FIMARMAR-400504 format. One line per field, with one value per residue (C-alpha): residue in one letter; x, y negated, z negated; residue number from 1. Coordinates in steps of 0.2 Angstrom, whole numbers. Example, Ala and Ser with C-alpha at 12.3 -4.5 7.8 and 13.67 -1.06 7.14 Angstrom:
REM FIMARMAR-400504
resn	[A|S]
px	[62|68]
py	[22|5]
pz	[-39|-36]
resi	[1|2]
This chain:
REM FIMARMAR-400504
resn	[M|G|T|V|R|T|L|A|L|R|S|M|S|L|V|L|L|G|S|L|I|I|I|A|S|P|Y|A|V|G|R|Y|V|D|G|L|T|N|Q|V|V|G|V|L|M|V|A|G|Y|F|F|F|G|L|E|M|I|S|V|V|S|G|W|F|R|Q|R|V|R|E|R|F|F|Q|E|E|F|W|Y|L|P|Q|A|I|S|K|L|Y|F|S|R|P|L|S|F|L|T|E|K|D|N|E|I|D|G|S|G|I|E|S|L|R|D|K|V|W|N|V|N|R|T|Y|I|F|Q|I|V|P|S|Y|A|M|V|I|F|A|I|V|A|C|T|Y|A|N|P|W|L|G|L|M|T|L|V|Y|V|V|V|E|R|Y|F|G|R|K|D|N|A|Y|V|Q|R|E|M|K|P|V|I|D|Q|Y|K|R|W|E|R|R|M|T|E|W|W|N|A|I|A|H|I|K|Y|V|G|A|E|N|K|I|L|G|Q|V|H|D|E|V|Q|E|A|L|R|G|D|D|A|V|W|R|V|Y|F|A|R|A|I|T|R|H|R|L|R|G|L|A|F|A|L|L|L|Y|P|T|L|G|Y|L|V|I|E|G|E|V|T|L|A|S|A|V|L|V|F|F|S|F|E|R|M|R|S|T|L|G|D|I|N|D|Q|Q|R|E|V|Q|S|D|L|A|S|V|A|K|Y|R|R|V|L|T|Q|P|V|P|F|T|Y|D|E|G|K|E|F|R|E|S|E|I|G|V|E|Y|E|K|V|S|L|T|V|P|D|G|D|K|R|R|L|I|L|R|G|V|S|L|T|I|K|P|G|E|R|V|G|I|V|G|P|S|G|A|G|K|S|Q|L|L|S|L|L|V|R|A|T|D|P|D|Q|G|V|V|R|V|S|G|I|D|I|R|T|L|S|L|Q|T|M|L|R|Y|Y|G|V|I|M|Q|K|S|D|P|F|E|D|T|V|L|G|N|L|M|F|G|V|S|H|L|D|V|E|Y|L|K|D|E|H|R|V|E|C|L|A|R|S|S|L|A|K|A|G|L|D|H|S|V|F|P|H|G|I|H|T|N|I|G|Y|K|G|M|R|L|S|G|G|Q|Q|Q|R|L|Q|I|A|A|A|H|F|K|L|G|I|S|A|E|R|P|R|L|I|L|A|D|E|P|T|S|S|L|D|S|L|S|E|L|T|V|M|A|H|L|Q|D|A|L|P|E|G|T|T|L|L|M|V|A|H|R|L|S|T|V|A|N|M|D|R|I|V|F|V|R|P|L|A|L|C|P|D|G|T|L|Q|V|T|A|H|R|S|L|A|E|L|Y|A|V|E|A|L|F|R|E|M|A|D|A|Q|G|F|R|P]
px	[-30|-30|-37|-50|-56|-56|-66|-78|-82|-84|-95|-106|-108|-113|-125|-133|-135|-142|-154|-160|-164|-172|-181|-186|-192|-209|-211|-207|-218|-232|-231|-230|-245|-255|-253|-258|-274|-281|-268|-264|-250|-241|-242|-234|-221|-217|-216|-204|-193|-193|-188|-175|-167|-166|-158|-145|-142|-139|-127|-117|-117|-111|-96|-91|-93|-82|-69|-69|-69|-54|-45|-48|-43|-26|-25|-29|-24|-7|-1|-8|1|17|15|11|25|37|32|32|50|57|55|68|64|63|51|39|41|42|28|9|8|-6|3|10|8|-10|-12|-6|-19|-32|-28|-28|-46|-52|-46|-53|-70|-70|-66|-77|-92|-90|-87|-101|-113|-112|-108|-121|-134|-132|-133|-149|-156|-150|-158|-174|-175|-172|-186|-198|-194|-196|-214|-218|-207|-217|-215|-196|-195|-205|-193|-178|-185|-187|-169|-162|-172|-168|-149|-150|-157|-147|-131|-137|-141|-124|-115|-124|-120|-102|-100|-109|-101|-83|-80|-89|-78|-62|-68|-71|-54|-46|-55|-51|-32|-33|-42|-29|-15|-25|-26|-8|-4|-15|-2|1|-17|-19|-4|-10|-29|-35|-49|-64|-55|-53|-70|-77|-66|-73|-91|-89|-80|-92|-107|-102|-99|-115|-125|-117|-121|-139|-142|-136|-142|-157|-165|-159|-156|-172|-181|-170|-176|-194|-192|-184|-198|-211|-203|-204|-222|-226|-218|-227|-244|-240|-233|-245|-261|-252|-247|-265|-272|-260|-265|-283|-280|-271|-254|-245|-248|-250|-233|-225|-235|-228|-210|-213|-219|-205|-192|-198|-200|-182|-176|-184|-175|-159|-158|-159|-145|-134|-136|-130|-116|-109|-110|-98|-87|-85|-80|-67|-61|-59|-48|-38|-35|-25|-13|-12|-7|7|13|14|25|43|55|71|81|80|91|97|103|121|137|142|151|168|179|189|187|175|179|167|168|156|160|151|135|119|102|85|71|52|45|27|23|41|58|71|90|98|115|125|142|147|164|171|182|182|196|193|193|191|179|170|158|145|139|129|112|96|90|107|107|117|105|104|123|120|104|114|125|111|104|87|89|101|109|102|120|137|143|143|156|159|176|179|164|149|135|123|132|132|119|113|109|127|133|121|125|141|132|127|114|108|94|88|71|67|53|59|49|37|50|62|78|88|76|78|97|96|84|96|108|107|99|116|124|113|127|134|119|119|129|116|129|140|125|119|137|138|121|126|142|133|121|135|143|127|126|112|114|104|100|88|76|65|70|87|89|74|62|48|49|31|23|35|46|33|41|57|61|66|84|83|75|90|103|95|97|115|117|110|123|137|129|128|146|152|146|162|180|185|173|172|162|153|143|131|124|111|110|113|113|99|89|103|109|127|133|125|132|150|148|140|152|167|162|156|173|187|181|175|184|199|196|178|173|161|150|140|128|126|119|126|144|151|146|159|172|185|182|197|189|174|163|153|137|131|113|113|104|120|131|136|142|158|156|158|143|152|170|181|191|204|195|181|194|199|181|178|192|187|168|158|141|149|155|137|131|145|142|123|127|141|153|171|183]
py	[76|95|98|85|93|111|105|95|110|122|109|107|126|128|113|121|137|128|118|134|141|125|119|135|142|133|141|158|156|150|165|177|168|170|189|189|179|180|191|179|191|191|172|171|183|173|157|166|173|155|147|160|158|139|140|152|140|127|138|143|125|118|130|126|107|107|117|105|90|96|100|82|75|84|79|60|56|65|68|53|41|50|49|30|27|36|24|9|13|16|-3|-16|-28|-43|-33|-31|-48|-59|-53|-54|-35|-34|-19|-20|-9|-13|-11|7|10|2|12|28|24|19|35|45|36|39|57|60|51|61|78|77|65|60|77|86|72|74|93|91|79|91|106|96|92|110|116|103|109|127|122|113|105|89|87|90|76|64|67|65|48|43|48|38|22|23|25|10|-2|6|2|-16|-19|-13|-23|-39|-35|-31|-48|-58|-50|-52|-70|-66|-51|-61|-74|-61|-53|-71|-73|-56|-59|-76|-67|-54|-68|-77|-61|-57|-75|-75|-82|-97|-100|-99|-110|-125|-123|-120|-107|-118|-126|-108|-103|-118|-114|-96|-102|-114|-101|-87|-98|-100|-81|-77|-88|-78|-62|-66|-71|-54|-42|-50|-58|-49|-31|-31|-35|-21|-8|-13|-12|5|12|4|13|29|26|22|38|48|41|46|63|70|67|75|90|91|92|106|116|114|119|134|129|128|139|133|139|130|114|116|117|102|92|96|93|76|70|76|67|51|50|57|43|30|38|39|20|16|29|23|5|9|20|6|-7|6|10|-9|-10|6|-2|-16|-4|6|-9|-12|6|9|-6|-1|-1|-11|3|16|19|36|32|29|36|41|28|37|22|23|4|-10|-26|-38|-49|-61|-66|-81|-76|-86|-82|-89|-86|-89|-106|-106|-101|-105|-99|-110|-109|-106|-100|-106|-99|-92|-84|-77|-63|-55|-42|-26|-28|-47|-56|-70|-83|-90|-108|-121|-131|-121|-116|-117|-99|-91|-76|-73|-69|-55|-49|-46|-34|-23|-25|-32|-41|-42|-59|-68|-70|-63|-48|-42|-29|-18|-11|-17|-7|-16|-13|-9|6|14|25|14|28|33|16|9|23|13|-3|-10|-23|-35|-46|-63|-55|-37|-29|-13|3|12|25|28|17|32|34|15|17|32|25|17|33|39|57|60|59|71|83|70|70|88|86|79|75|66|56|51|45|35|28|21|14|5|-2|-8|-17|-26|-32|-19|-8|8|10|-5|6|17|33|27|29|40|26|22|3|2|-5|-17|-16|-25|-19|-28|-47|-56|-55|-37|-33|-42|-34|-17|-21|-25|-9|1|-6|-1|16|19|14|24|41|45|38|41|30|13|0|-16|-26|-39|-50|-64|-75|-60|-70|-83|-75|-74|-86|-92|-79|-65|-72|-71|-52|-48|-58|-50|-33|-39|-47|-40|-23|-17|-1|-6|-9|-15|-29|-42|-55|-66|-80|-92|-109|-109|-113|-106|-89|-89|-100|-85|-78|-75|-86|-98|-99|-115|-115|-131|-134|-136|-152|-159|-152|-165|-158|-149|-147|-129|-123|-110|-114|-103|-111|-104|-111|-122|-135|-135|-136|-150|-160|-158|-157|-172|-162|-150|-163|-170|-152|-150|-167|-164|-148|-157|-144|-150|-136]
pz	[57|60|43|45|61|54|39|49|61|45|37|53|55|37|38|53|44|29|40|48|31|24|39|46|29|29|47|40|25|36|47|32|24|40|38|19|21|3|-5|-19|-27|-10|-9|-26|-21|-6|-16|-28|-15|-6|-23|-27|-9|-11|-27|-20|-6|-19|-28|-13|-5|-22|-22|-5|-7|-22|-13|2|-10|-19|-2|3|-14|-12|7|5|-13|-13|5|14|2|5|23|23|11|22|37|25|18|35|40|35|21|33|44|29|21|36|46|42|42|29|20|3|-13|-15|4|4|-10|0|16|6|0|17|25|11|13|32|31|16|25|41|33|19|27|45|52|42|46|64|62|54|67|81|72|70|89|93|81|88|106|101|95|111|124|123|105|107|120|109|94|106|112|94|90|105|100|82|85|98|85|71|80|85|66|61|74|67|49|53|62|50|35|41|35|18|15|20|7|-6|-3|-5|-21|-28|-25|-34|-48|-49|-49|-64|-74|-72|-77|-92|-104|-93|-92|-111|-114|-103|-107|-90|-93|-89|-74|-67|-71|-62|-47|-47|-48|-33|-22|-26|-22|-4|-2|-10|2|17|8|4|23|28|15|7|23|39|32|22|38|47|34|37|56|54|44|55|70|61|56|74|81|67|72|90|86|73|82|97|86|79|96|102|86|90|108|102|111|94|79|62|56|71|65|48|56|66|51|40|54|59|41|37|54|49|32|40|54|41|31|47|50|32|34|50|45|31|42|55|41|35|52|56|40|45|62|55|46|62|72|60|57|76|79|84|70|73|64|51|35|40|58|62|57|39|28|23|18|2|-1|3|11|19|35|43|60|68|59|62|54|55|43|44|42|45|62|68|62|54|56|39|43|57|64|47|47|30|25|8|4|-5|-24|-23|-35|-26|-33|-21|-25|-17|-18|-18|-1|7|12|-2|-5|14|14|2|11|27|17|13|30|24|41|55|60|76|82|76|67|49|45|30|28|46|53|61|48|62|67|49|41|27|15|15|13|0|-12|-16|-19|-36|-33|-46|-41|-49|-53|-53|-64|-72|-68|-81|-86|-100|-101|-94|-80|-75|-76|-64|-52|-40|-39|-21|-18|-10|-28|-37|-41|-52|-63|-68|-84|-96|-109|-97|-90|-108|-112|-96|-99|-117|-110|-96|-108|-119|-104|-101|-119|-124|-139|-136|-154|-154|-144|-155|-145|-139|-120|-119|-124|-112|-108|-102|-86|-78|-93|-104|-120|-116|-116|-100|-105|-109|-92|-83|-94|-90|-71|-74|-84|-69|-58|-70|-71|-52|-49|-64|-59|-50|-52|-34|-24|-16|-25|-21|-33|-26|-40|-37|-52|-64|-80|-76|-91|-103|-117|-116|-129|-119|-103|-110|-114|-98|-87|-96|-90|-73|-69|-81|-85|-68|-61|-51|-32|-35|-24|-32|-23|-35|-32|-46|-50|-67|-63|-79|-73|-58|-67|-67|-50|-38|-25|-23|-8|-5|5|12|18|37|35|27|40|53|70|68|49|42|33|23|16|4|-10|-23|-38|-44|-47|-29|-23|-35|-28|-10|-10|-15|-14|-26|-38|-39|-44|-57|-64|-66|-76|-86|-80|-77|-70]
resi	[1|2|3|4|5|6|7|8|9|10|11|12|13|14|15|16|17|18|19|20|21|22|23|24|25|26|27|28|29|30|31|32|33|34|35|36|37|38|39|40|41|42|43|44|45|46|47|48|49|50|51|52|53|54|55|56|57|58|59|60|61|62|63|64|65|66|67|68|69|70|71|72|73|74|75|76|77|78|79|80|81|82|83|84|85|86|87|88|89|90|91|92|93|94|95|96|97|98|99|100|101|102|103|104|105|106|107|108|109|110|111|112|113|114|115|116|117|118|119|120|121|122|123|124|125|126|127|128|129|130|131|132|133|134|135|136|137|138|139|140|141|142|143|144|145|146|147|148|149|150|151|152|153|154|155|156|157|158|159|160|161|162|163|164|165|166|167|168|169|170|171|172|173|174|175|176|177|178|179|180|181|182|183|184|185|186|187|188|189|190|191|192|193|194|195|196|197|198|199|200|201|202|203|204|205|206|207|208|209|210|211|212|213|214|215|216|217|218|219|220|221|222|223|224|225|226|227|228|229|230|231|232|233|234|235|236|237|238|239|240|241|242|243|244|245|246|247|248|249|250|251|252|253|254|255|256|257|258|259|260|261|262|263|264|265|266|267|268|269|270|271|272|273|274|275|276|277|278|279|280|281|282|283|284|285|286|287|288|289|290|291|292|293|294|295|296|297|298|299|300|301|302|303|304|305|306|307|308|309|310|311|312|313|314|315|316|317|318|319|320|321|322|323|324|325|326|327|328|329|330|331|332|333|334|335|336|337|338|339|340|341|342|343|344|345|346|347|348|349|350|351|352|353|354|355|356|357|358|359|360|361|362|363|364|365|366|367|368|369|370|371|372|373|374|375|376|377|378|379|380|381|382|383|384|385|386|387|388|389|390|391|392|393|394|395|396|397|398|399|400|401|402|403|404|405|406|407|408|409|410|411|412|413|414|415|416|417|418|419|420|421|422|423|424|425|426|427|428|429|430|431|432|433|434|435|436|437|438|439|440|441|442|443|444|445|446|447|448|449|450|451|452|453|454|455|456|457|458|459|460|461|462|463|464|465|466|467|468|469|470|471|472|473|474|475|476|477|478|479|480|481|482|483|484|485|486|487|488|489|490|491|492|493|494|495|496|497|498|499|500|501|502|503|504|505|506|507|508|509|510|511|512|513|514|515|516|517|518|519|520|521|522|523|524|525|526|527|528|529|530|531|532|533|534|535|536|537|538|539|540|541|542|543|544|545|546|547|548|549|550|551|552|553|554|555|556|557|558|559|560|561|562|563|564|565|566|567|568|569|570|571|572|573|574|575|576|577|578|579|580|581|582|583|584|585|586|587|588|589]
């Protein structure tokens, strides 16, 4: 904001100087010509000087404008997104996904554009326009106080009706804009799902929906812009004409009476004409600014909300091994305007180095057990402990550096294979990445553990995989994520390790699954704790223990929602609901 104010003041001062030169030039020329009478050569010289002066003003103002524009480009397009991202990343995942906070990746880009538009409009348009109007009023007042008063009344009247028109446009256009935004989001979804649309032959159906939805928005848009605003422009020009018909005869009378010189009359004429066009521009500029500020206010409300916790608060995690404990944990999740209980009184202990499979019907709360361990949210009741320490007392950035997280679906980044492998490595571990040869060897071995051969890529581990990994198949994308977990946990032999895997083989064929699971279970470094959510029961068949999560709707009073078992065979024997799941898959432990 300090930069904005400084540039605004500098812009206003230069505009005042430019206005002084541009508007006062006719006055100076008139005074000079009055003295030259019929000296044609002198008049031509004055015209030449005047033209040269205007051109020099254009050169200097263009130089200054470009410098200011570049300063704002750097400020708003580089530093503002960083500041917004810092605020955005400081919020827990549940705070961002469970609330109607109107901020996501595209929201950050939109906010950047809104702020840029507001600053740019104020610096380059509104402030200079008001400076021009102020100078015009002063110039008219200099010629004659009554003329100055008349122009001041005109400015007040014009700004009153301008604000009134803008308020009407903003109020009537809000539902139209909201409808357009909904339509734009749907269009973006359709474009991203073009393969699905083509496969089912839904092109004409979608085009029909687009036509029907757009027509309603167009009717509202026409009512505002083609009807009301066309009339508003006409009224603005008629008001200007009415004041001109009042001002110019008065000016002529004062010139005839000798109270205003001809040069002053030229000054008044140029000033008032410039003012008329400038006031119309101000109305348009402030209408755009108000619309942008309304959008910025939504982000401000979100970004100024108190943050439940930040990732760098708490004590440093210094344990040599990782165990997990849930003590009487209950958790609710959003369900429309209300919240729904999904975990109730969960108590579970997982020892360091233990491999645990988590199974159960869809929607039972399996993934929520993992999300509590990365503190995507905090439990409504109970305590989650890592290595015997309440997770809420730990600095997450020092703890998550020892986590390898494999999500069910996560798009890779537009980077090289090696860049994606290194992405999850904590900034606290950069010293491990200084040896390039060691890093490349680790990258290749990590890919091999995930069933990927680096030689299949055109440039090996330095191959760029494209936007969202578009150059990889779905199975390769998932294996790349698994390899990234191996890479992160393999950068140092002496460190605690925890792998959280949510359906890590859902996109893999059975043969690839065997390769991947062999490394995820049998080839992990000693002491690595593994928690894996799976619907495909063969994925967790060889785990040390199996945790079964039952939906709360199927838990009568007194029935434990989460139970631990030594094997799938034991679970199959004691749990009827699990037997239904296993039989449906044709799986017999």
